N, C-alpha and C positions, 0 to 999 in steps of 0.2 A: 578367419580367426576372430573371436570376440574381442573388441577393443573397449575396455571399461572407461578409459579417458574420454573417448568420443561419445559412447552411448549414454553414459551417466552424467558426465560433467561438460559435454559439448566442446571438448578440446580436440581439434582435428589433428591428424597425424603430422602435419607440417609444424605444429607447435609442440610436439612431443620430443623428448620428455619435457614437461612443463616446469617453469621455475616456480618458486613458492607462491608468488603473487598470482600467477596464472592458475595455479592449482586451487587456490582459495577463491578465485573469481573477483579479485580486488585490483585497484589501480597499482601500477608499478611503483615501488618504493613507498607504499602507503605507510604513514607514520603514526596514525592513531591506533593505540592498542585495543580500544573498544571495538573499532571497526574490524581489526584483524581477528579478535576473539569471536565476535559475532559471526563473521564469515566462516571461520573454521567450524564453529558449532553447526552452522547451517549445512555445510558440505558433509560433515560427519553424520548428521542426522539423516540426510538423504541416502548416503551410501549404506548406512545401517539398514535402511528399508529394502535395499537391494540384496542384502546378504542372505539369499535363499537360493535353493536349487543348485545347479551345476557351477554357478559363479561365486560360491561362498569364499573360495580361496582367493580369488581376484579381489573381492570386496575387502577382505582382511588386509591384503597387501596395500590396497589404496587407502584404507583407514590409517595404516601405519605411516604412509607418506604424508597424509594430511596432518596427523598428529606431530610428525617431525617438523613439518613446515610451520605449524603453529608455535611449537616450542622455540624454534629458531627465531621467528619474527617477534616473539614476545620477550626474548632475552636481548637487552640492548647491545651487549658486546657481540653476541653471535650475529645479530641483525646488521650491525655496522660492518663486520667482516664480510658477511654474505652480500650486502649491497655493493661493497667495493669490488668484489670479484664479479658480480653480475654486470655492473657498469662497464668493467673492463672487457667483458665478453660480448657486449652489445656491438653490432656493426655501426661504424661511424659514417654518417651521411654527409658528403661534401656538397655544398650548394654553390654553383658558379656565380660570380659577381654580376655578370651580364651575359645575356644570350641574344644573338641577333634573331630578329623575327624573320620567319620564312618569307622570302620574296623581297627582303629589305637589304640593300647593299651594306657591307661592313664599312667601318670608319676608314679603313686603309684604302678601300677602292672607291670611296665616295668622291674623293677629290678628283680622280681621273674621270669619273663619269660626268662630274660637273663641268670639267674643262672641255670634254669632247662632245657632250650631248648638245643637240640643237636647242635653241630657245623654245620654250613651250609656246604652243599656239595660243594666241589671245582668245579669250572666251567670246562666244557669239554674243552680240548685243541683245539685250532683252527686248528690243524693239520688234524682233522677228516674231516673238510670241504675241506681242500686242497687236500685230497686223491681223491676226486671225480674228481678234475681237472687232477690229475696224470693219472686217468683212461682214461680220454679223450686223453691224450698224448700218451697212449699206443695203440690207435686204429691204424689200418693199415695205412701206409703212403698213400696208393692208395685212401683212402676215403678223406684225407685232401688235397691232391694235384690233383685236377681235371684238366683235359686237357682243356685249354681255346681254344675257336674257333679262327680260323685264321682271322686277320683283314686286310689281304692284298687285298682281292677282293673289299671291299667298296672303298679303296683308288684308286685302278686301275680304277674302274667304274667312280668315281668322276672326275679323271683327264681326262678321255676320253670325258666326257660331256663338261667340260670347253674348251677343245680343239676344239670341234665342234662349240660351240658358238663363239669362236674367229674367226674361218674361215668364219662363216656367216657374222660377222660384217665387216671383211676385204673385202668380196665380195660386200656387199651393198655399202660400201664407194667408192670402185673402180668404180662402175657403175654410180656414180655421184648423187645418191639419197641423201646422206648426205654431198655432196661436191658441194655447189652452185658455179656457174661460177663467174668469176671476175666481169662480168657485173652486176650479181645479187648482189654481195657484195657492189659494188659502189652505186647501186641503193638503197640498204638498208641503206647506210650511208648518203644519201642525206637528208637534212631537209625537213619535210613535211610542206607545206604551210598551215597555219591555217586561218580560216574565221574570219572576224571582230567579230562575235558573240562569237567565242571560245576565242579570245584574251581578250574580255571584261569580260567574265565569269571567266577566269583565274585571271585577275587583281582583281576582286571582292573577290575571294576566298583568294588570298594572303593578301588582306587588312582585312580579317576576317569579312566581311560584309555579304556574302552570300545573297545578295539582291534578286537574281533571283531564289533562292531555296525556293519554296513555300511549299514543303513537310515537312519542319521542322521549323515552325514559332517560333518566340521568345516568350517565356512564359512571360505573364504580371504578375508581382507580386506587391502586395500592399506595398508601402514604410512604414517602421516602424515609429511610432510616435516619436516625440521628447521627451526629458526628461521633459521639462516643461509641455507638453501636458499629459504625463504619470502621473505626480504629480496631475494635475488638474482632470484627470479621476479617480484617486484613491480616492480623497476626497469624503467622504460621502458614501463609498462602504463597503460591508462586504462580506468576502469570507470564505468558509469552505472546508477543505481538507477531504480526504477519511477516516481519523481517527476521524473526528468530531471536530477537533480543528478549532477555528475561528480566522480570521485575519480581523481587521476592521480599516479603516482610517476615522478619524473624519473630519468634514468640515474644521477645522482649520489646518489639516495636521498631527495630532498626530496619532500614530500607537498603536493599542490595540491587545494583544494576549490573547484570552479567558477572555477579560475584563480588563487585566492588561497592563498598558502602558509600551512599550518597544521601544528601539532605532531602527531606520531603515534609509536606504539611497538608492538613485537611483544608480544602478551599470551600467546600459546601457539603451538604448531606449526601451527595452522590459523586463528589469530585475530590480529587487530591492533586496537588501540584508536586512535581518531581524536578529536581535540579541535577541534570545528568553530567554537566561539566562546569565545575566551580569557576566563576568569573566570566562565563560566556552565556549571556542571557538568551542567545539564539537556540541554546540546547534546553531551555526550560520548557516543560510540557505539562499538559493537564490530562489526567485520565478520568474519563466519565464512565461510570459503571452502570449497567442496566439494573432493573429492579430485582431480577432473579439472582443478581450477583454472580453471573457466570461468564460475562463478556464485558469488554470495555472498548471505548474509542479514544485514541491518543491524538491530541492536537498540540502542535508546537506553537510557542508564542510568536506572534508576528508573521505566521506562515499559513498558507491555505492547505498545506499537506496534512494528512491524517492517516492513521493506521488503525487496523482492527486487532483485537487481542482476545484471548480467552484464558480461563482459569485452568491450570494444569491439574490433573487428577492427583489427589493426595494418596501417596503410596502408604501401605501398611505392611506389617510383618507377614500378613496372610499372602501378599503378593510375592514375597520372596520364598516362602516355604514351598519345597518341591525339589524336583530333579533338574539339574542344569548341566549343559555341556560347557566346559570351562577350557579356555586356552590362555596359556602364558607364553608369550613369544611364539615358538613353533611347536610347543608341547600341548597336546590335547588330553583332557581328562573328563570324567563324569563325576559330579559331586551331588550330594544330597544335603539340602539345607533343612534342618529339623526345626520344629516350632520352639524348642528351648534354646535356640541360638547356636547350636552345635553343627559342625560340618562332618558329614559321613557317619561318624560314630556318635550316637546320642550322649555317650559318656566320655567322649574324647576331649582333647585340648584345643583343637582348631575351632574358632568361633566366627560368627557373623553378626553384625549389628547394622541397623538401618537408621540413618540420621537424615530426615527429610527425604531427599531423592538420592542421597549418597550411601552406597553400600560399602561397608568396611569389612574386609576378610582378613583374619589374623591367623597366621600359621606359625606356631612356636617352633624355633629351630636354633640350635647353638651356632650355626654358621651364618645366620641372618643378622643384619645390623640391628642392635637393640634386643637381640634374642628372639625375634619373630619377623617373618615376612609379612608385610602389611600391604594389601591391595586396596586402593581407594578407587571406587568405580561409580560412575554416573548411571543410574537406572533410567531406562526409557520411560516415557509417559505411560505406556500401556503395561509396564511391569514385566515385559517379556524378554528383555535383554539388558546387559550392562556393559560398560566399557571404561577402562581407566589404565593406571600404571602402578607399579610397585616402587620401592625405594630406589631401585637401580634404573628406573625409567623403562623397564620392560613393559611392553604393551599387554594389557589384560582385556579379554573379551569373554562374555558369557551369553548363552541363549537358553531360555527355559524350554524344557522338553516335556515336563509333566508336573501336575500339581500334587502328585502323590509322593509320599516319602517311603512307601512300602517297597521292599526289594523285589 
């Protein structure tokens, strides 16, 4: 039987059913809401990618459990109650104050052993070991003092070789091979007349231009954008790093980290500083964008750790228009989202709107709170699925089946 906990999330059967922390893959009793939120987003994004084929029903069940765990741990009152129950259910491990080491008598029997045991034998004197060295000293002197070979012959041969080499050098120099004539010396000291081309080339090299050197062309680099242009480019964009954390700049210039507003400022033409946790400088980070403005590197202040990130695709209404398989709770339906913002009937009352990556579905009904059921869903980066909840907390899920709106 297929086990989604084990296959998708790495939770073995012995840890099932998992508690909320194990399900999200975080430390037991984690208190940081940003960590909890990021972990839930990461788990949900992975399970959504597995929502295909024969296991789609299991993936939906698992998504509901992850969403429930996230809601519980991000609600202080529910988290406190859940943590208390979880702590009470955990097995208590008792550690003995002292354990006798194997082979060591206990304190109660030690006295008896001490009283009845014979006195330990006195250690052997070290002199026995030194006797062996005395035996070596008593060996014949002829064995210890061996006659060393004479070192005179290598010295004599080396000196003779150096003398021969010296005589050869004197002979060569006297024949004039290494002694150029005075005419040759004066000729060597005369300046060589250079051609105009050589003079021009030397002047260019001294100026640092190297105009005539075509083998090493100057690399053309794209100039960095200005700070004003960077702020304009960031407006309305959303970025995700390798851990699943999201960084979003609203059209009016506000910065959101995992949906929570945080402070930021431009540090350079390609860099911005973000302050993820007020009052804690260890959470200050710098984002360094590449020239094509599609990726970034994140570096934390005072740390060697760094993360990679990329720009999320900007969703448009065109990504939403088409036919979708929609599920609310356990109820499945097929809906058509028309280009004019209507659902199913181009002239009907049910509507859809896209705000950034959030899809809002509105279903007018007298029985609904406020006169309409409202589904707020997060659209995936590729625009092929969405997930969210309505006012009653019912889980909503959708998957695109066609780009066409024709029946």
